C-alpha positions as CSV (number, residue, x, y, z in Angstrom):
1,X,73.3,61.8,105.9
2,X,73.8,60.3,110.0
3,X,72.3,56.8,110.3
4,X,69.5,56.8,112.4
5,X,69.3,54.6,115.5
6,X,66.6,52.5,116.4
7,X,67.1,50.7,119.9
8,X,65.8,50.1,122.9
9,X,67.3,49.4,126.4
10,X,66.1,48.6,130.2
11,X,67.9,48.7,133.4
12,X,71.2,49.8,132.1
13,X,73.4,52.6,132.3
14,X,74.3,55.8,130.2
15,X,78.2,54.7,129.7
16,X,76.7,51.0,128.7
17,X,74.1,52.5,126.3
18,X,76.7,54.7,124.9
19,X,79.4,52.0,124.3
20,X,76.8,49.6,122.9
21,X,75.8,52.3,120.5
22,X,79.3,52.9,119.5
23,X,79.7,49.3,118.7
24,X,76.7,48.8,116.4
25,X,76.8,52.2,114.9
26,X,80.5,52.6,114.8
27,X,80.6,56.1,116.3
28,X,83.3,57.1,118.7
29,X,81.6,57.7,122.1
30,X,84.5,58.8,124.1
31,X,83.8,62.5,124.2
32,X,80.2,61.5,125.7
33,X,80.8,59.0,128.4
34,X,79.9,60.3,131.8
35,X,82.7,60.5,134.6
36,X,80.3,59.4,136.9
37,X,77.9,57.0,135.2
38,X,74.1,57.3,135.7
39,X,71.5,54.8,135.8
40,X,68.4,54.3,133.1
41,X,65.4,52.5,133.8
42,X,64.2,52.2,130.3
43,X,64.7,54.5,126.8
44,X,63.9,53.9,123.6
45,X,65.0,55.4,120.8
46,X,63.1,55.5,117.4
47,X,64.6,56.7,114.5
48,X,66.8,59.1,116.0
49,X,70.4,60.8,115.4
50,X,73.1,60.0,117.4
51,X,73.2,63.3,119.2
52,X,69.5,63.0,119.8
53,X,70.0,59.8,121.7
54,X,73.0,61.5,123.7
55,X,70.8,64.4,124.7
56,X,67.9,62.4,125.8
57,X,70.2,59.9,127.5
58,X,71.5,63.0,129.7
59,X,68.0,64.5,130.3
60,X,66.7,61.1,131.3
61,X,69.6,60.4,133.8
62,X,69.4,64.0,134.9
63,X,72.7,65.3,133.6
64,X,73.0,68.9,132.7
65,X,75.1,70.0,129.8
66,X,76.4,73.1,129.4
């Protein structure tokens, strides 16, 4: 079972958050980094999987993924 993520961030960017999650939870985030980084005012992950966190981050930043 994947480790659940419990973190919160303020005044950061999508890529900075993904890189931090990668370091803390030993996850390869390179495939999820944005070519054009987007700011994130605030986001909280309460017992979420990594894929849920990525979806939440993208949605919060207004990034559409096909």
